[in-house]
N, C-alpha and C positions, 0 to 999 in steps of 0.2 A: 125434511129434505131428501130421502131419497126418492120418494115419490116423483118429485117435481123435478129432479133431475132425470127419472125415468121418462118422466111425461113430454121434457124435453129431447131427449134422444129417440122417442119415438114421433114427435112432430118433425124433429128433423131427419129422420129415414123418409117418412112420407111424402115431406118438401122435394128431396135426393128421387125418391121414384116418380115423382111428376114430373120434374125437368129432365129426369131421364126420359120420361115416355113423350117430352115435347120435343125432345131433340132426335130420338127416332122417324117422330112425325115427319120432322123437316127435313129426315134422310132421305125419306121417299119420295121428295119430289114435292112441287105445287100445283096444284090443278084452281081451276077457277073460285072452288067451295073455298079455298084458303086466303082468298086473296085479303078477305077482312081483319086475318090476323096478323098482314103487314103492316108494320108501321108507317103512317103516313107524314104530311108535315105539321100537321097540327101537335100531333103524338111526338115526335121529334121538337119541337119548338118547349112544349111541356118539360120535357127529360132535359134539357137544355137547362130550362130557368131552374128545375130542382136540380142540377149540379151547382151553379153558384149559390141558391138558396142553400144547399148542403154546405158546400164551401166558407160563407161567412157563419154558420152556424159551428163548425168546426172550429175556426179561428176565434170564436166568442166563448166555446169550450174551453178551450185552451187556456186563452188567458183569463179567465173567471178560476181554473185550477190551479193557473200560478199564484193568482191574489189570496183564494181562499183558503188553501190550504199552505201558505207559505207560512202560516203559527205552528206549524210542526215542525220545522228547520230546527237545527240544533244552532246554539248559539256559537260564539266565534270557541275553535279548539282550545283546551286547557292543557295540551302537552306541546312541546317545542316541534314538531315534526308534523302537527294536525294541520298547520296552513299548509304545508307542501300537499298533503291528502285533498283537503279543501280546494285549493286551484285546481288541480288534476282533474275534479269531480265538475269543477264549473266550466272549465274547458270545453270537457266532453259535452256538457247537456248545451251551451252555444253552439257548439257545432252542430248539434245536431237538433238544435231549433232553427237552426239557419238553413238547413239544408231541408227540414220538412216543411218550413213556410213554404221557402222557393220552390221545391217539387209538388206539392199540392198545390201552390196555385197553377204551376201550369198546365197540371193533372185537368184541373177543371175548368181553367179557362180555355184549353183544346176542346175540350169534352162541349162547351159550349160556343168556341168560335166557325169549328168544323161540325157542327150537327147536320145531320140530314138535310139536303133541302131537293127538289125536285130540279132534275137537270144537271144537278152540280155530280162530278165523277172523281174517284180520289185517285189522285196523283202515284200513280208506279217510280216509287222512289230505291231503287235496289241497293244501295250503300254508299257511304260516302268516308274515307278515311281519314279526311279531318276530324270530322265531327266525332267519330268512333274514337280516333286518340284524344281530342279534347275530355270527354266525358267516360276514358277511362285511367288518364297519366292521372289528370285533377285528384279523382279519388284515390289512389292510389298513395300520391303523395302526400296527401290531406291525413289519410289512416295510418302510414308509414310514420310521419312525423307525432301524430298521437301514441301509438304504441311505441317509439322510441322514448318518446316523454316519459312515460308511462312506465316503462322501463328502470328509468334513470330514477325516476322517481319511486318506485320500488328498489330499488337498489341500496339509494339513501336510508332509507327507511328498515329494511331490513339487516343490511350489510352492516352494524355499526360496528363503532371504535369503542371499547370497555375505557370507559373513566378510571384513577386513579381510586375516585373515592364513591364508585359506584356502590351501588346497594344492592345485596341480591336477595332477592325475594321468593320463595315457590309457592306457586297456587296449587292445592291439592282440591280437587275435584271426584266428589262422589255424590251418586244420587241421595239428597239433592240438596245440596251446601256445598260452599267453600270453606276452605280455610288455608290461613296464609303458613309459612313456615319463615322464619326471619333467619340470617345467617348469624347472627350473635357479634358477639366483639371482635371474632377472626375474619369475619365475611366470607366465611366458606360453610357452606352447607354440608353435614353430614350425608353420610350415605344411607340409602332408603331401600326399602323392598317390603313386599306385601306380605311376607313370612314375617315380618315381625311383630306385625297388628297382634296388639293384644293390650288389653286394658286399657290406661291413660294413654299407651302411645297408637294412636287413631290414625297416625300418617307412616309406619312401619319405619320409625328412623332406627338405625342400626345401633345398638345400646354400646357395641363393642369399637365404633368408632368415635376418637378422639372432638374430630370436629361439630359433631351433632351433637355433643355435652350442651354447649353454650346457644342451639338453637333455641329460639322461642316460635311458641305456636298459639296461635291469636284466630277470633272469630271475627274480627273488622282488620282490617287493612288500612294502616297509615303510614303516607307516604310524606316525606319533607320536599317543599317545595324548592325549583332551581335545582336538583338532585338527580342525576340519571338512576332510574329504576331497571334491574334486569330480573325480569321475570322467567322463572323454571317453572313451564308447568307439568302437571301428572295426572292420569284420573288412575282411579281404582275399581273402574266398573265399567262405562262405555264412554262409548265418543262425546264429550262435551264442545264446548265452543267459550273461551274465555273472552267478552264482549264489552270492552267500558267505551261506549260511545262518546262520549264527551273529548275522551283523548285521542279518537280516532284511533283505535286500538281491539285488534282483534286478532286470537291464535287459536286455531285445533288444540284440546287436549285430548290426548290419543292415547290409551290404555296399552302397557306393554312399552313406552318409549319416552324421552323428555323432550318438550318443544321449547323454543324461548321468543321472547320478544322484550324490546325495548326501549323505553320514552322517559323524556323527563318531563314531569308536571311544570303547568308552567304560572297558574290561579288557584291558589288557594279554597277551601269551603268557603270561608266567610268571603273571600273577594266575589266571587261567583254568586253568592246570595245577596248581595250590594249591587247588583248588575241590574238594568232597568228591565232587559228582558226578564231576567230571572224573577224578579218580583212584579211584572204581570203576569207571567206565568204561574205563579202560585196561587196568586187572588184568582184567575180563572180555574184551577185546580180545585182551591175551597171552595169555591163557589158549585161546584159539581158534586164535589162529596157533603155538602152541606144538604144541597137535594137531595143525594141517593142515601143519605142520614133522615131522611124525611119521611121520604118511601119506606124504610127496614123500620122504622119506630112506627108508623101507620101500621105497619105488616107485622108488629109484635115481636120484631126481630130488634136486636141492639142497635145501636149507632154506629158510626166507622169511626176508629179511632183518630186523634185530631190529626193534623199534619202540615206545621206550620214552618217546617224550615226546608230547604232544599238539602238534597245530600246525592255527593258522588255513589255511583253503585257498579259493583261489578255483575253481570248478567250470563246467563248462558246462551248461548246462541243456536244451540243445536236441539232438536226434539228429543229430550233421551228419557222420559217417559210422563207417568198423568202430573208429577208437581212440578215436572219442569219451569211451568211458569211462574212459579215463586222460587229456585234458586237462584240465588243473588247473595250479598257482601255489601256490607257499606263499607265505601272508599274515604279516608278525611284524610287532605291535603292541607299541611299545616306548616309551619316556619319548622326548620331543623331543632330550635332548641325545646319546641312543643311536642317533636316528635321524639325525640331524645328523652324528655321529662316522660312520655307516656312510657316508652320503651323499657323506662327502671324499673315502673310497675307488675311489671309481667313475670314469668315464671320461665325461667328455661327447663329445656326437656330434661336437664340433669335433677331439676328440684324437684320437676314433675314425677318423675322416677322413685327418689327416695322416700317424696313422702308417702306413695303407694305402697 
């Protein structure tokens, strides 16, 4: 790959030198011997038609990409705020595409319409205050509206009000895994510091803090549907980013400070598994894994593990090291009753310390 990139750089450098030499030759003025290098009517017509052909190809490529890569779109958001996020994205895409289609058409159409022709001279048009006002004020209004709408959306998502029954969960990042700490019955997380990390106390919970005794540390993230969850995020080592794409949630996890994010899950794991989108997605994934397993077995390697059901996952969206790609934790969204039943089976921090 490095050799390929070096070759590309060398070729581009050679092309740049060649173009510079042509510019230098043109700057010296033309002579009778140089007239064959001047574009004639035939050259102009060919280039004008090529511009139209390129415009058609560009539009074809654009629509093909929208159709072909639409399969990579995420399903509807599984959080209460996710719809606002998606609306902002789709409005931005729509505005960009409208402007792109119009400007690309005008660019290529004018290149064809005003191609060089013998006897035709360009009109010297110094300025037009009205036109300049129009093409300045319209983008200003559109961009200002989009930015203000985006700021209000961001503010609604980030500046949340805490519900009375909000669930407080800490997400603790360390290369290359996640741990979740639940606040226990008092719904208050105990103090923590890396100085307290020892033995089973892998999150550095302060043993002397009474609020931390009922905290529960798990390797799996369970969330009750329809209940606000407030995430407190800490990192033990480097910069990470907690990314939950199906919930449209992402927040940097910074060493030495606590960041936070909140959302309310609206779709359980079982419900999203039953959607047509997810069932089609799982069939496609299983076909890909089946073909990959055949290749592995033929090469004398073990086949891939079965992957029969979809699960939400918490991912790391910052390149934090060699195993960054595998830094993930399963998320299970379930009913309040199932969540409480699961939580009852987990050991508290106090019980873990006593057992140690």
